[in-house]
MIMINU-777953 format. One record per residue (C-alpha): x, y, z; residue in three letters. Coordinates in nm, 4 decimals, always signed. Each point is the difference from the previous one (the first is absolute). Layout:
N
<<X; Y; Z>; ALA>
...
//
This chain:
111
<<+9.9672; +12.6717; +5.6660>; UNK>
<<-0.0504; -0.3442; +0.1585>; UNK>
<<+0.2554; -0.2816; -0.0464>; UNK>
<<-0.1371; -0.2572; -0.2630>; UNK>
<<-0.0212; -0.3930; +0.0160>; UNK>
<<+0.0930; -0.2237; -0.2453>; UNK>
<<-0.3720; -0.0979; -0.0545>; UNK>
<<-0.1237; +0.3473; -0.0309>; UNK>
<<+0.2364; +0.0867; -0.2452>; UNK>
<<-0.0923; -0.2729; -0.2277>; UNK>
<<-0.3760; +0.1364; +0.0748>; UNK>
<<+0.0777; +0.3266; -0.1085>; UNK>
<<+0.2055; -0.1422; -0.3723>; UNK>
<<-0.3310; -0.2662; -0.0078>; UNK>
<<-0.2424; +0.2563; +0.0456>; UNK>
<<+0.2112; +0.2447; -0.2469>; UNK>
<<+0.0121; -0.2579; -0.2741>; UNK>
<<-0.3183; -0.0772; +0.0190>; UNK>
<<-0.1491; +0.2813; -0.1517>; UNK>
<<+0.1266; -0.0781; -0.3139>; UNK>
<<-0.1430; -0.2729; -0.2942>; UNK>
<<+0.3519; -0.1183; -0.0233>; UNK>
<<+0.0737; -0.1097; +0.3227>; UNK>
<<+0.3345; -0.1906; +0.0768>; UNK>
<<+0.2644; -0.0761; -0.2444>; UNK>
<<+0.0703; -0.3576; -0.0482>; UNK>
<<+0.2779; -0.1187; +0.1905>; UNK>
<<+0.2003; +0.0265; -0.2768>; UNK>
<<-0.0668; +0.3145; -0.0256>; UNK>
<<+0.0756; +0.1504; +0.3467>; UNK>
<<+0.3384; -0.2429; +0.0189>; UNK>
<<+0.1196; +0.2284; -0.2797>; UNK>
<<-0.1460; +0.2844; +0.1412>; UNK>
<<+0.1465; -0.0678; +0.3034>; UNK>
<<+0.3308; -0.1132; -0.1460>; UNK>
<<+0.0388; +0.3986; -0.1735>; UNK>
<<-0.1162; +0.1410; +0.3253>; UNK>
<<+0.3302; -0.1842; +0.2294>; UNK>
<<+0.2052; +0.1279; -0.3365>; UNK>
<<-0.1009; +0.3698; +0.0776>; UNK>
<<+0.0756; -0.0545; +0.3346>; UNK>
<<+0.3215; -0.1213; -0.0809>; UNK>
<<+0.0731; +0.2935; -0.2283>; UNK>
<<-0.0772; +0.2447; +0.2872>; UNK>
<<+0.1633; -0.2026; +0.2876>; UNK>
<<+0.3501; +0.0150; -0.2966>; UNK>
<<-0.0667; +0.3731; -0.0343>; UNK>
<<-0.0125; +0.0595; +0.3294>; UNK>
<<+0.2153; -0.2582; +0.1363>; UNK>
<<+0.2068; -0.0812; -0.2475>; UNK>
<<+0.2814; +0.1808; -0.2524>; UNK>
<<-0.2659; +0.0577; -0.2888>; UNK>
<<-0.1582; +0.3650; +0.0901>; UNK>
<<-0.3165; +0.1037; -0.1736>; UNK>
<<-0.0191; +0.1547; -0.4037>; UNK>
<<-0.1462; +0.3896; +0.0629>; UNK>
<<-0.3327; -0.1309; -0.2137>; UNK>
<<-0.0553; -0.2861; +0.2322>; UNK>
<<-0.3034; -0.0169; +0.2003>; UNK>
<<+0.0406; +0.0711; +0.3803>; UNK>
<<-0.1130; -0.3254; +0.1135>; UNK>
<<+0.0560; -0.1372; +0.3432>; UNK>
<<+0.1237; -0.2921; +0.1924>; UNK>
<<-0.3574; +0.0466; +0.2334>; UNK>
<<-0.1704; +0.0562; -0.2859>; UNK>
<<+0.1397; -0.3215; -0.2053>; UNK>
<<-0.0828; -0.2294; +0.3006>; UNK>
<<-0.3503; +0.2021; +0.0110>; UNK>
<<-0.0836; -0.1242; -0.3323>; UNK>
<<+0.1596; -0.4054; +0.0640>; UNK>
<<-0.2248; -0.0101; +0.3466>; UNK>
<<-0.2838; +0.1180; -0.2639>; UNK>
<<+0.0365; -0.2935; -0.2276>; UNK>
<<+0.1039; -0.1969; +0.2468>; UNK>
<<-0.3654; -0.0047; +0.1411>; UNK>
<<-0.1626; -0.0016; -0.3313>; UNK>
<<+0.2228; -0.3389; -0.0394>; UNK>
<<-0.1352; -0.1356; +0.3495>; UNK>
<<-0.3228; +0.1306; -0.0583>; UNK>
<<-0.0186; -0.1320; -0.3779>; UNK>
<<+0.0920; -0.3864; +0.1871>; UNK>
<<-0.2100; +0.0726; +0.2739>; UNK>
<<+0.3047; -0.0090; +0.2341>; UNK>
<<+0.0177; +0.1216; +0.3267>; UNK>
<<+0.3129; +0.2136; +0.0437>; UNK>
<<-0.0070; -0.0107; +0.3645>; UNK>
<<-0.0731; -0.3535; +0.0243>; UNK>
<<+0.3355; -0.0656; -0.2700>; UNK>
<<+0.1766; +0.2549; +0.2065>; UNK>
<<-0.0483; -0.2117; +0.3263>; UNK>
<<+0.0485; -0.3295; -0.1870>; UNK>
<<+0.3879; +0.1514; -0.1046>; UNK>
<<+0.0959; +0.1473; +0.3395>; UNK>
<<-0.1365; -0.3636; +0.1185>; UNK>
<<+0.2820; -0.0912; -0.2131>; UNK>
<<+0.2912; +0.2135; +0.0304>; UNK>
<<-0.0862; -0.0763; +0.3684>; UNK>
<<+0.0141; -0.3655; +0.0044>; UNK>
<<+0.2381; -0.0856; -0.2882>; UNK>
<<+0.2669; +0.2846; +0.0494>; UNK>
<<+0.0102; +0.0516; +0.3607>; UNK>
<<+0.3186; -0.0315; +0.0444>; UNK>
<<+0.1369; +0.1365; -0.3405>; UNK>
<<+0.1027; +0.3596; +0.0489>; UNK>
<<+0.1734; +0.1010; +0.3327>; UNK>
<<-0.2460; +0.1664; +0.2614>; UNK>
<<+0.0777; +0.3363; +0.1103>; UNK>
<<+0.0488; -0.0027; +0.4087>; UNK>
<<-0.2795; +0.0715; +0.2199>; UNK>
<<-0.0233; +0.3329; +0.1243>; UNK>
<<-0.1503; -0.0865; +0.3794>; UNK>
//
């Protein structure tokens, strides 16, 4: 499968959501759902990397699936507010490249 761009992911999500009369949830509802999914990711991270093993009757979720859920919801959120995630990403990377240019210790170049 070829790699998908953020624009393709946003369009794929929009095509999916657009087939339903209800459309996108409100920003507040999307925020609540995003918080719920981040909590589920935290639970999976705690089970996999932390000291809290899963109970035998717990669903077999994965970090990968929880991140996928978050990406889907992030795309819904951005689409509902007409935000281009690629442009948002570019702005954030510019911010980090300028504001935080000397904040972290860079690795030695491997020339």
